[in-house]
C-alpha positions as CSV (number, residue, x, y, z in Angstrom):
1,M,-216.9,77.6,-179.9
2,I,-217.3,80.7,-177.8
3,R,-220.9,79.7,-176.9
4,S,-219.6,76.2,-175.9
5,V,-216.9,77.7,-173.6
6,L,-219.5,80.1,-172.0
7,L,-221.8,77.2,-171.4
8,R,-219.1,75.1,-169.7
9,T,-218.2,78.1,-167.5
10,A,-221.8,78.6,-166.4
11,I,-222.2,75.0,-165.5
12,A,-219.0,75.0,-163.5
13,A,-220.2,78.0,-161.5
14,C,-223.5,76.4,-160.8
15,V,-222.2,73.1,-159.5
16,V,-219.7,74.9,-157.1
17,A,-222.5,76.9,-155.6
18,S,-224.7,73.9,-154.9
19,T,-224.1,70.2,-155.0
20,T,-227.6,69.0,-154.0
21,G,-229.0,66.5,-156.4
22,L,-225.9,66.1,-158.5
23,A,-226.7,62.5,-159.3
24,H,-230.0,63.5,-160.8
25,A,-229.1,66.8,-162.5
26,Q,-230.7,67.5,-165.8
27,G,-229.4,69.3,-168.9
28,A,-225.7,68.6,-168.3
29,R,-223.2,69.7,-170.8
30,Q,-222.3,67.3,-173.6
31,A,-219.4,65.0,-172.7
32,P,-216.3,64.7,-174.9
33,R,-216.5,62.5,-177.9
34,P,-215.8,58.8,-177.3
35,A,-212.2,57.7,-177.8
36,G,-213.0,55.4,-180.6
37,P,-211.9,51.8,-181.2
38,V,-208.7,50.5,-179.6
39,P,-206.6,47.9,-181.5
40,A,-207.1,44.3,-180.4
41,Q,-204.7,42.7,-178.1
42,G,-201.4,42.0,-179.9
43,E,-202.4,44.1,-182.9
44,L,-200.4,47.3,-183.5
45,E,-201.7,50.2,-185.5
46,I,-199.4,52.8,-187.1
47,V,-200.9,56.3,-187.7
48,Q,-199.1,59.0,-189.5
49,I,-199.6,62.3,-187.6
50,T,-197.4,64.6,-189.7
51,P,-194.9,63.9,-192.5
52,D,-192.2,63.0,-190.0
53,V,-194.1,61.9,-186.8
54,Y,-196.0,58.6,-186.5
55,M,-198.0,57.1,-183.6
56,I,-198.0,53.4,-182.8
57,A,-201.1,52.2,-180.8
58,G,-201.9,48.9,-179.2
59,A,-198.7,48.1,-177.3
60,G,-199.9,49.5,-174.0
61,G,-199.3,53.3,-174.0
62,N,-199.2,55.1,-177.3
63,I,-195.7,55.4,-178.9
64,A,-194.5,58.3,-181.0
65,V,-191.7,58.0,-183.6
66,N,-190.0,61.0,-185.2
67,V,-188.1,60.2,-188.4
68,G,-185.3,62.2,-190.0
69,P,-181.8,62.3,-191.3
70,N,-180.3,61.8,-187.9
71,G,-182.3,58.7,-187.2
72,L,-185.3,58.0,-185.0
73,F,-186.5,59.8,-181.8
74,V,-189.0,57.4,-180.1
75,V,-191.2,58.4,-177.2
76,D,-192.3,55.5,-174.9
77,A,-192.0,51.8,-175.7
78,G,-195.2,50.0,-174.6
79,T,-195.2,46.9,-172.4
80,S,-192.5,44.3,-172.1
81,A,-194.7,41.6,-173.7
82,M,-195.0,43.8,-176.8
83,G,-191.3,44.8,-177.1
84,D,-190.5,42.7,-180.2
85,Q,-193.8,43.8,-181.9
86,V,-192.9,47.4,-181.2
87,V,-189.5,47.1,-182.7
88,A,-191.1,45.4,-185.8
89,A,-193.6,48.3,-186.1
90,I,-190.8,50.9,-185.8
91,R,-189.0,49.0,-188.6
92,R,-192.1,49.3,-190.8
93,I,-191.9,53.1,-190.4
94,S,-188.1,53.4,-191.0
95,D,-184.9,51.3,-191.0
96,R,-182.9,54.2,-189.6
97,P,-181.3,53.6,-186.2
98,V,-183.2,54.6,-183.0
99,R,-181.0,57.3,-181.4
100,F,-183.2,58.4,-178.5
101,L,-185.9,56.7,-176.5
102,A,-187.8,59.1,-174.2
103,S,-190.0,57.9,-171.3
104,T,-193.0,60.1,-170.4
105,N,-193.4,58.3,-167.1
106,G,-192.3,55.1,-165.3
107,D,-195.5,53.0,-165.8
108,P,-195.0,49.4,-167.1
109,D,-197.1,50.2,-170.2
110,H,-194.7,53.0,-171.2
111,V,-191.3,51.6,-170.1
112,G,-191.8,47.9,-170.3
113,G,-190.6,47.7,-173.9
114,N,-187.5,49.9,-173.2
115,P,-185.0,47.0,-173.3
116,A,-186.1,45.8,-176.7
117,V,-186.3,49.3,-178.3
118,K,-183.0,50.3,-176.7
119,Q,-181.2,47.2,-177.9
120,A,-182.5,47.7,-181.4
121,G,-181.1,51.3,-181.4
122,E,-177.8,52.9,-181.8
123,A,-176.5,55.9,-179.9
124,I,-174.7,58.7,-181.6
125,R,-171.1,57.9,-180.5
126,T,-169.0,60.8,-179.2
127,R,-166.0,61.0,-176.9
128,E,-168.4,61.7,-174.0
129,N,-171.1,59.3,-175.0
130,R,-170.2,55.6,-175.1
131,E,-173.8,54.2,-174.8
132,E,-174.6,50.9,-176.2
133,G,-178.0,51.0,-178.0
134,A,-180.3,54.0,-177.9
135,V,-180.0,56.7,-175.2
136,V,-183.0,56.3,-172.8
137,V,-184.0,59.7,-171.4
138,S,-186.5,60.6,-168.7
139,H,-186.9,62.9,-165.7
140,E,-184.8,61.8,-162.8
141,A,-188.0,61.1,-160.8
142,V,-188.6,58.2,-163.1
143,L,-185.1,56.8,-162.5
144,T,-185.7,57.1,-158.8
145,R,-188.9,55.2,-158.9
146,L,-187.6,52.5,-161.2
147,S,-184.3,51.9,-159.4
148,A,-185.7,52.0,-155.8
149,P,-182.7,53.7,-154.3
150,A,-183.9,53.1,-150.7
151,G,-182.7,49.6,-150.9
152,T,-185.9,47.7,-151.7
153,E,-186.2,45.5,-154.7
154,S,-186.3,47.4,-157.9
155,P,-189.8,47.4,-159.6
156,A,-188.2,47.3,-163.1
157,P,-185.2,45.5,-164.6
158,V,-182.1,47.6,-165.1
159,A,-182.5,47.5,-168.8
160,S,-185.6,49.5,-168.5
161,W,-184.0,52.4,-166.6
162,P,-183.1,55.7,-168.2
163,T,-179.5,56.2,-169.1
164,L,-179.9,60.0,-169.2
165,A,-182.0,61.3,-166.4
166,F,-182.4,65.1,-166.2
167,P,-183.2,66.9,-162.9
168,T,-184.3,70.2,-164.4
169,P,-187.8,71.4,-165.5
170,Q,-186.7,71.1,-169.2
171,Q,-184.4,69.1,-171.4
172,D,-183.6,70.2,-175.0
173,F,-182.3,68.4,-178.0
174,A,-181.4,69.4,-181.5
175,F,-182.4,66.4,-183.6
176,N,-183.5,65.8,-187.2
177,G,-183.4,69.5,-188.0
178,Q,-185.7,70.7,-185.2
179,A,-185.8,71.4,-181.5
180,V,-187.1,68.5,-179.4
181,Q,-188.1,69.7,-175.9
182,M,-189.0,67.6,-172.9
183,F,-191.0,69.4,-170.2
184,H,-191.3,68.1,-166.6
185,M,-194.8,68.3,-165.2
186,P,-194.5,67.8,-161.4
187,A,-197.3,66.2,-159.5
188,A,-199.6,65.4,-162.4
189,H,-200.3,61.7,-163.0
190,T,-197.1,61.0,-161.1
191,D,-194.1,63.2,-160.0
192,G,-192.1,62.2,-163.1
193,D,-194.4,63.0,-166.0
194,V,-192.9,64.7,-169.0
195,M,-194.3,66.0,-172.3
196,V,-192.2,65.8,-175.4
197,Y,-192.6,68.6,-178.0
198,F,-191.4,68.3,-181.6
199,R,-191.4,72.0,-182.4
200,K,-191.0,72.0,-186.1
201,S,-193.4,69.1,-186.5
202,D,-195.8,70.9,-184.1
203,V,-196.6,67.6,-182.2
204,V,-196.8,67.2,-178.4
205,V,-196.6,63.7,-176.8
206,T,-198.2,63.9,-173.4
207,G,-198.0,60.4,-171.9
208,D,-200.7,59.8,-169.3
209,I,-201.2,63.6,-168.6
210,I,-203.9,63.1,-171.4
211,D,-205.8,59.8,-171.5
212,L,-208.8,59.7,-173.8
213,T,-209.9,56.2,-172.9
214,R,-210.4,56.6,-169.1
215,Y,-210.3,59.0,-166.2
216,P,-206.7,60.0,-165.3
217,M,-204.9,57.5,-163.0
218,I,-203.7,59.9,-160.4
219,D,-201.1,58.0,-158.4
220,M,-200.9,59.9,-155.1
221,A,-198.3,57.4,-153.8
222,R,-196.0,58.5,-156.5
223,G,-196.7,62.3,-156.2
224,G,-199.7,62.7,-158.4
225,S,-202.5,65.2,-157.7
226,I,-205.7,66.5,-159.4
227,Q,-204.4,70.1,-159.2
228,G,-201.1,69.1,-160.8
229,Q,-203.0,67.3,-163.5
230,I,-205.0,70.4,-164.3
231,D,-201.9,72.6,-164.2
232,A,-200.2,70.3,-166.7
233,V,-203.2,70.3,-169.1
234,N,-203.4,74.1,-168.8
235,W,-199.7,74.3,-169.6
236,L,-200.3,72.2,-172.6
237,L,-203.1,74.5,-173.8
238,D,-200.7,77.4,-173.6
239,L,-198.3,75.5,-175.9
240,T,-200.8,74.3,-178.5
241,V,-202.2,76.5,-181.3
242,P,-205.4,75.7,-183.1
243,G,-205.8,75.5,-186.9
244,E,-208.6,76.8,-189.0
245,K,-212.0,77.1,-187.2
246,E,-210.4,75.7,-184.1
247,E,-209.7,72.4,-185.7
248,G,-206.2,70.9,-186.4
249,G,-203.1,72.9,-185.7
250,T,-200.8,71.5,-183.0
251,M,-201.4,67.7,-182.8
252,V,-201.4,65.9,-179.5
253,I,-200.5,62.3,-179.0
254,P,-202.0,61.2,-175.6
255,G,-200.9,58.3,-173.4
256,H,-203.9,56.3,-174.6
257,G,-206.6,56.9,-177.3
258,R,-206.6,58.7,-180.6
259,A,-204.5,61.7,-181.5
260,C,-206.3,65.0,-180.9
261,D,-206.0,68.8,-181.2
262,E,-206.4,71.8,-178.9
263,S,-210.2,71.7,-178.8
264,E,-210.3,68.2,-177.4
265,V,-207.6,69.0,-174.9
266,M,-209.7,71.9,-173.8
267,E,-212.7,69.6,-173.3
268,Y,-210.6,67.3,-171.3
269,R,-209.3,70.2,-169.1
270,D,-212.9,71.3,-168.6
271,M,-213.9,67.8,-167.4
272,L,-211.1,67.8,-164.9
273,T,-211.9,71.3,-163.6
274,I,-215.6,70.7,-163.3
275,V,-215.1,67.4,-161.4
276,R,-212.5,69.0,-159.1
277,D,-214.8,71.9,-158.3
278,R,-217.8,69.6,-157.6
279,V,-215.7,67.5,-155.2
280,K,-214.2,70.6,-153.6
281,A,-217.6,72.0,-152.8
282,M,-218.5,68.6,-151.2
283,V,-215.3,68.6,-149.2
284,E,-216.1,72.1,-147.9
285,K,-219.5,70.8,-146.8
286,K,-217.7,68.1,-144.8
287,M,-219.2,65.3,-146.8
288,T,-217.6,61.8,-146.4
289,L,-215.9,59.9,-149.2
290,Q,-218.9,57.6,-149.5
291,Q,-221.3,60.5,-149.7
292,V,-219.2,62.0,-152.5
293,K,-219.1,58.8,-154.4
294,A,-222.9,58.4,-154.0
295,A,-223.4,61.9,-155.4
296,R,-221.7,60.8,-158.6
297,P,-219.7,64.0,-159.5
298,T,-218.6,62.5,-162.8
299,F,-222.0,61.3,-163.9
300,E,-222.2,62.9,-167.4
301,Y,-218.7,61.9,-168.3
302,D,-219.0,58.2,-167.2
303,P,-220.4,57.1,-170.6
304,V,-217.1,58.3,-172.2
305,F,-214.5,57.5,-169.6
306,G,-216.2,54.7,-167.5
307,A,-217.3,55.2,-163.9
308,S,-214.2,55.2,-161.6
309,D,-214.4,55.3,-157.8
310,A,-210.5,55.4,-157.8
311,F,-210.5,58.7,-159.7
312,V,-213.2,60.3,-157.4
313,E,-211.3,59.1,-154.4
314,A,-208.0,60.5,-155.6
315,V,-209.6,63.9,-156.2
316,F,-211.3,63.8,-152.8
317,R,-208.2,62.8,-150.8
318,G,-206.0,65.3,-152.7
319,L,-208.4,68.2,-152.0
320,Q,-208.8,67.0,-148.4
321,A,-205.0,67.1,-148.0
322,R,-204.8,70.7,-149.4
């Protein structure tokens, strides 16, 4: 493990010092492991992560379900087309009511199924809370994006909007005998990304801050940036604790792809950092976007994540702006 980290550090230092011949470089570090098979269209897969946390894959973005005596705490809801299938999958896990539905971002593959899951749920009724269905919670930046307060047409139906939008860096809940914490990660994939941490279960749900099936979709129009993405992943690494021989420990449910642990998050962080440093060196040399793309700064990771000019361009324009 230490030897691998030292090797990655040495490679990063070399590519920053010189970018000549990147596309033909030899002896590059080994890329992260492939993300593995993805469920077929319309097929949902349920994976038990811990005794009380499950992952549902195949409905768009990954969905997490925490089960306990208070009911269900669900994170993300997939696409609108898969809403009924998601509800059916949740019912296969437990027939207890969905109390909370958290949205890690405002993308259609994460909030499209909100109406179906919300309607299938039941809020904990109090004098202050008269919600019908589950409480949908997100950072207020997601509500701003979904509701289009400037007066333009809303990009999502009202039923998809959060009913509890917090403006602070953190929102805490006491649910199912444990602390559930939502942490806002500004300027990562978008400006509204949150990670949800089930503390007793030791499971973190990251949304698209971690995507093991492709390069991150950095949406600059909605406040995303490569540096914010790296900062968020570094923050996640501070939160996670590895198990025996650096395997297991805190489990991470990404926005897409298989569940993983700290070692795989570290490899993902290293990929982001190395690509950023390569592009930064090129920007400092006054290379054009076309020249940067031709140099293929992501070349050894492309077999895993798929070549993406959009990712390279987002990194380039973000660094140019800085």
